[in-house]
C-alpha positions in Angstrom: -0.3 -28.8 11.5 0.9 -32.3 12.0 3.1 -32.7 15.1 2.2 -29.3 16.5 0.1 -28.5 19.6 -2.7 -26.7 17.7 -6.3 -27.7 18.0 -9.0 -26.8 15.5 -12.0 -25.1 17.1 -14.1 -25.1 13.9 -12.7 -21.9 12.4 -9.1 -21.5 13.5 -6.2 -23.5 14.8 -5.1 -22.4 18.3 -3.6 -23.6 21.6 -4.6 -22.8 25.1 -3.2 -19.5 26.6 -2.1 -17.9 23.4 -4.1 -14.8 22.7 -2.3 -11.4 22.3 -4.0 -8.4 23.6 -3.8 -6.4 20.4 -6.8 -5.0 18.6 -8.7 -1.9 17.6 -11.4 -0.6 19.9 -14.1 -3.2 20.6 -16.8 -1.3 18.8 -14.6 -1.1 15.6 -13.9 -4.8 15.5 -17.4 -5.7 16.5 -18.8 -3.7 13.5 -16.2 -5.3 11.3 -17.4 -8.7 12.4 -21.0 -7.8 11.6 -20.0 -6.4 8.2 -17.9 -9.5 7.1 -20.6 -11.8 8.4 -23.3 -10.1 6.4 -21.7 -9.5 3.0 -21.9 -12.1 0.2 -19.0 -10.8 -1.9 -15.6 -11.3 -0.1 -13.5 -11.3 -3.2 -10.6 -9.0 -3.8 -11.8 -5.5 -4.6 -15.3 -6.2 -3.2 -17.6 -3.2 -3.8 -19.9 -4.6 -1.1 -17.1 -4.4 1.5 -15.9 -1.0 0.3 -19.5 0.4 0.7 -19.2 -0.2 4.4 -16.2 2.1 5.0 -17.1 4.9 7.4 -13.8 5.8 9.2 -10.1 5.0 9.4 -10.4 1.5 11.0 -13.0 0.4 8.5 -10.9 1.8 5.6 -7.8 0.1 6.9 -9.5 -3.3 7.0 -12.0 -3.1 4.1 -10.5 -0.8 1.4 -9.6 -2.5 -1.9 -6.4 -0.2 -2.0 -4.7 -2.4 0.6 -3.8 -5.2 -1.7 -2.3 -2.8 -4.3 0.9 -2.9 -2.1 1.6 -6.4 -3.4 0.5 -6.1 -7.0 4.0 -5.0 -8.3 5.4 -8.2 -6.8 2.5 -10.6 -7.3 4.6 -12.7 -9.7 6.6 -13.7 -6.6 3.6 -15.0 -4.8 3.3 -18.7 -5.2 3.5 -22.0 -3.5 3.2 -22.2 0.3 2.7 -18.7 1.8 3.0 -17.7 5.4 1.2 -14.5 6.4 2.8 -13.3 9.6 0.2 -11.0 11.3 -2.9 -11.4 9.1 -4.8 -8.9 11.2 -8.5 -9.0 10.2 -7.6 -10.6 6.8 -7.4 -7.5 4.6 -4.8 -9.0 2.2 -5.4 -12.7 3.0 -7.7 -13.3 0.1 -5.3 -11.7 -2.4 -2.5 -13.9 -1.1 -4.7 -17.0 -1.2 -5.6 -16.5 -4.9 -1.9 -16.8 -5.8 -0.9 -19.5 -3.3 -1.0 -23.2 -3.4 -1.6 -22.9 0.4 -1.9 -19.9 2.7 -1.1 -20.2 6.4 -2.4 -17.0 8.1 -0.9 -16.5 11.5 -2.4 -13.9 13.9 -1.7 -13.4 17.6 -5.1 -12.0 18.5 -7.8 -14.7 18.7 -10.6 -12.3 17.7 -8.6 -11.1 14.7 -7.7 -14.6 13.7 -11.4 -15.4 13.6 -12.0 -12.3 11.5 -9.4 -13.5 9.1 -11.0 -17.0 8.9 -14.4 -15.3 8.3 -12.9 -13.1 5.6 -11.5 -16.2 3.9 -14.5 -18.4 4.2 -15.0 -20.6 1.2 -11.3 -20.6 0.3 -10.1 -24.2 0.8 -6.4 -23.4 0.6 -6.4 -21.2 3.7 -5.6 -22.2 7.3 -5.7 -19.7 10.0 -3.6 -20.1 13.2 -3.7 -18.0 16.5 -0.3 -17.8 18.1 2.6 -15.6 18.9 4.9 -15.7 16.0 7.9 -16.3 18.3 6.4 -19.4 19.8 4.7 -20.7 16.6 5.5 -24.2 15.5 5.4 -25.4 11.9 6.5 -28.6 10.4 7.6 -26.9 7.1 9.3 -23.9 5.7 7.5 -21.5 3.4 8.1 -20.4 -0.2 6.9 -16.9 0.6 6.7 -15.2 4.1 5.0 -11.8 4.4 5.3 -9.4 7.3 3.1 -6.4 6.5 3.0 -3.9 9.3 4.1 -6.4 12.0 7.7 -5.8 12.8 6.9 -2.5 14.4 5.2 -4.3 17.2 7.7 -7.0 17.8 9.1 -5.3 20.9 5.6 -5.3 22.5 5.0 -9.0 22.4 8.3 -10.8 22.1 12.1 -10.4 21.7 12.3 -7.8 18.9 15.9 -8.5 17.7 15.0 -12.1 17.3 12.1 -11.3 14.9 14.3 -11.2 11.8 16.0 -14.4 12.8 12.6 -16.1 13.3 11.5 -14.9 9.8 14.6 -16.4 8.3 14.0 -19.7 10.2 10.6 -20.2 8.6 11.6 -19.1 5.0 12.6 -21.9 2.6 16.1 -21.8 1.2 14.9 -20.5 -2.2 12.0 -18.5 -0.7 11.3 -14.8 -0.6 10.4 -12.6 2.4 8.2 -9.6 1.9 8.3 -6.9 4.6 6.4 -3.6 4.8 7.2 -1.1 7.5 7.1 2.7 8.2 10.4 4.7 7.9 11.2 6.5 11.1 12.9 9.2 8.9 10.0 9.6 6.6 9.6 13.1 5.2 6.2 13.5 6.8 7.7 12.7 10.2 10.5 15.3 9.7 7.8 17.7 8.8 6.1 17.2 12.1 3.4 14.4 11.5 2.6 12.4 14.6 4.3 9.0 14.7 1.7 6.6 13.5 1.8 4.3 16.5 2.4 6.7 19.5 0.5 9.7 18.1 3.4 12.0 19.1 5.5 14.0 16.6 9.2 13.1 16.4 9.2 10.0 18.6 10.8 8.0 15.8 13.2 10.7 14.5 14.5 11.3 18.0 14.4 7.6 19.0 12.5 8.0 22.3 10.7 4.5 21.9 10.7 2.5 25.1 12.4 -1.0 24.9 9.1 -2.8 25.2 7.1 -0.4 22.7 6.7 -0.1 19.0 9.8 0.5 16.9 10.1 1.7 13.3 13.4 1.6 11.4 15.3 3.8 8.8 16.5 2.3 5.6 20.0 1.4 6.7 18.7 0.1 10.0 16.3 -2.2 8.1 19.0 -3.3 5.8 21.4 -4.1 8.8 18.7 -6.2 10.6 18.0 -8.2 7.6 21.8 -8.8 7.0 22.3 -9.8 10.6 19.7 -12.6 10.1 21.7 -14.0 7.2 19.5 -12.5 4.5 19.9 -9.8 1.8 17.5 -7.5 0.1 16.8 -8.2 -3.5 14.2 -5.5 -4.2 13.3 -2.1 -2.6 9.9 -0.5 -3.3 8.6 2.8 -2.0 4.8 3.2 -1.6 3.1 6.7 -1.5 1.6 8.0 0.7 2.6 4.9 2.7 2.2 1.2 2.8 -1.3 1.4 4.5 -2.9 3.3 1.7 -0.7 2.7 -1.4 -1.7 4.7 -4.4 1.7 5.0 -6.0 4.6 2.5 -5.7 8.1 3.6 -6.9 10.9 1.2 -7.7 14.5 1.7 -6.9 15.4 2.2 -10.5 12.9 5.1 -10.8 15.2 7.3 -8.7 17.9 6.9 -11.3 15.9 6.7 -14.5 13.2 9.4 -14.0 15.3 11.6 -11.8 13.9 15.1 -11.7 10.6 14.3 -13.2 9.8 11.7 -10.4 8.5 14.4 -8.1 5.5 15.1 -10.4 4.2 11.5 -9.6 4.8 12.0 -5.9 3.0 15.3 -5.6 -0.7 14.3 -5.8 -0.1 11.3 -3.4 1.0 13.2 -0.5 -1.7 13.5 2.1 -2.1 16.3 4.6 -1.7 15.7 8.3 -4.9 14.8 10.3 -6.0 16.8 13.3 -4.5 19.9 14.8 -0.9 19.3 14.0 1.2 22.1 12.5 3.7 21.2 9.9 7.3 22.6 9.5 7.1 22.7 5.7 5.0 21.4 2.8 5.9 17.7 2.3 4.4 17.7 -1.2 6.5 20.6 -2.4 9.7 19.3 -0.7 9.8 16.1 -2.6 11.1 17.8 -5.7 14.2 19.0 -3.8 14.7 15.8 -1.9 14.6 13.7 -5.0 16.9 15.9 -6.9 19.5 15.6 -4.1 19.4 11.9 -4.0 17.5 11.5 -0.7 14.2 10.2 -2.0 14.8 6.5 -0.9 16.1 7.5 2.5 13.2 9.8 3.3 10.3 7.8 1.8 7.5 7.4 4.3 7.4 3.6 4.0 9.3 0.7 2.7 8.5 -2.5 1.0 11.4 -4.9 0.7 11.8 -8.4 -0.9 14.6 -10.2 1.0 16.0 -13.8 0.6 18.6 -15.9 2.2 22.2 -14.8 1.6 23.5 -16.8 -1.4 20.0 -17.5 -2.8 20.2 -16.1 -6.3 16.5 -16.4 -7.0 15.5 -13.5 -9.2 13.2 -10.8 -7.7 12.9 -8.5 -10.7 10.4 -5.7 -11.1 10.3 -4.1 -14.5 8.1 -1.0 -14.3 9.6 2.1 -12.8 6.3 3.4 -11.2 2.9 1.8 -10.5 -0.1 4.0 -10.0 -3.4 2.4 -9.0 -6.9 3.8 -9.1 -8.9 1.4 -7.0 -11.2 3.6 -5.1 -13.8 3.1 -7.8 -16.2 0.5 -9.1 -14.4 -2.6 -10.0 -15.1 -2.2 -13.7 -13.3 1.2 -13.7 -10.3 0.3 -11.5 -7.1 0.6 -13.4 -3.3 0.3 -13.1 -0.8 2.5 -14.8 2.7 1.2 -15.3 5.5 3.7 -16.3 8.2 1.9 -18.2 11.3 3.0 -20.2 11.6 1.6 -23.7 14.1 2.8 -26.4 15.0 5.8 -24.4 11.4 7.0 -23.9 9.0 6.8 -21.0 5.7 5.1 -21.6 2.5 4.7 -19.6 1.0 1.3 -20.0 -2.6 0.8 -18.7 -4.7 -2.1 -17.8 -8.0 -2.8 -16.1 -7.5 -4.6 -12.7 -10.8 -6.5 -13.0 -11.5 -6.9 -16.8 -14.3 -9.3 -16.1 -16.2 -6.9 -13.8 -19.7 -5.9 -14.8 -19.5 -2.4 -16.4 -21.0 0.6 -14.6 -24.5 1.4 -16.0 -23.9 5.1 -16.8 -20.2 5.7 -16.6 -17.6 3.9 -18.7 -13.9 4.6 -18.9 -12.0 3.8 -22.1 -8.4 3.0 -21.1 -5.8 3.5 -23.8 -3.3 0.7 -23.4 -0.1 2.6 -24.1 1.0 6.2 -24.6 4.2 8.4 -24.2 4.6 10.3 -21.0 4.4 14.0 -22.0 7.4 16.2 -21.2 5.4 19.3 -20.1 5.2 20.1 -16.3 2.0 19.3 -14.4 -0.4 22.2 -14.2 -1.4 21.0 -10.7 1.9 22.0 -9.2 1.1 25.7 -9.5 -2.0 25.2 -7.2 0.0 23.3 -4.7 2.6 26.1 -4.5 -0.1 28.8 -4.1 -1.8 26.8 -1.3 1.5 26.3 0.5 2.1 30.0 1.0 1.3 31.5 4.3 -1.0 34.2 2.9 -2.5 32.8 -0.1 -5.8 34.3 -1.5 -8.8 33.2 -3.6 -7.5 35.8 -6.1 -4.3 33.8 -6.5 -6.2 30.6 -7.1 -8.5 32.4 -9.6 -5.5 33.7 -11.5 -4.0 30.2 -11.6 -7.3 28.7 -12.8 -8.0 31.3 -15.5 -6.0 29.8 -18.4 -7.5 26.4 -17.8 -11.1 27.7 -17.7 -10.4 29.7 -20.9 -9.1 26.6 -22.6 -12.3 24.7 -21.6 -14.5 27.5 -22.9 -12.7 27.4 -26.2 -13.6 23.8 -26.8 -17.1 25.0 -27.8 -20.2 22.8 -27.4 -19.4 19.3 -26.4 -20.6 16.3 -28.4 -21.5 14.8 -25.0 -25.3 14.9 -24.7 -25.1 16.3 -21.1 -22.9 19.2 -22.0 -19.7 18.0 -20.4 -16.2 18.7 -21.9 -14.9 15.8 -24.0 -14.0 12.9 -21.7 -10.3 13.0 -22.6 -10.1 16.2 -20.5 -11.4 14.6 -17.3 -8.6 13.9 -14.9 -7.2 10.5 -14.3 -7.9 9.1 -10.8 -5.8 11.0 -8.4 -5.8 14.1 -10.5 -2.4 13.4 -11.8 -2.7 14.0 -15.6 -5.4 15.5 -17.9 -4.9 12.7 -20.4 -5.3 9.0 -20.7 -8.9 8.2 -20.1 -12.1 8.9 -21.8 -15.5 9.1 -20.1 -18.6 7.9 -21.9 -22.0 8.8 -20.5 -22.4 10.5 -17.1 -22.3 9.5 -13.5 
């Protein structure tokens, strides 16, 4: 940028001595470098990139689901955008397609170069390698994003100053988008390891070191933003968390949907990884938590849209719930919006990539709008059986028996391969036995 000490090295803007020691293991980022260099399709939702996912690091950097976090608020993405902590560029192309200009800032030089490689061919993207605290810009930004960054502020600079610094670079009428884990997330109370330290209860019991990672609870996050002269205009709650968002819940949903909200949460609760015992079933606990008004406080992650105090710029989000099925071919990726109209709840569906080439054998017919049924979810019974200490196969068979009898009663299918009618094939994450029709076979 004009008037700053950055030099362009052919791919990124950087200055001498600024390279944070933050990265995944060398082999992970080296493979990522090879993958991104080799593929030809770097667009949002690239099937070519998704095909290279083999483990958690490659999922985190290549999965198309990552950008779903921002879809509910993409109408706010415009003008000059600053991406604080771009990492390896997982969401940078999505931001770029909405921005007039995207400035991607990353402290690790290797990761900054990966961001630049991921955004090659996008003329409105500039990548800078610098510590956010020391960065120098000759402008303020219409949108500033901090996705999974503030947790590490204490490791690399003055953590309390991080929110002040975000406010400094945000234009007077701009919006700040933050995604962060909740230290009081229900999964952590159930015994899941803290995402950064790998030890259970580190965040709950506040045993972080002063120079280590730090996650925040809902009220703590609110106070930090307030102390920087900003205010929160919108709260969103992603499930299972902001790293792999399948379901995103609005603040209004906890008032409007009330007791029925838990049925959306149930299929999007992931089990712990590794040899970690849990104190209780997180999936089954959500119903009680939500009914007692604690859903927002115990969500595993937060997404907030903040603005300068006194800035009355609107940050509306109309749907109550967003559900995404993006772990598919682009032609079959869909979004479900739950809205309330005239006292009834409706599911409104749309294709995320309507111009994508259809799959050769499998097509999904997506009804655009239908009423949310009132009946309870059949899946919940299975979750409750499997959460018992001494569940048996016989219990599962008894649960499945009515469903199997129903399928047999359908008689011969009109489908040439003998499958049940497509309307009985479950939607995406297995949430509802309605809403999509399969034509052909995989």
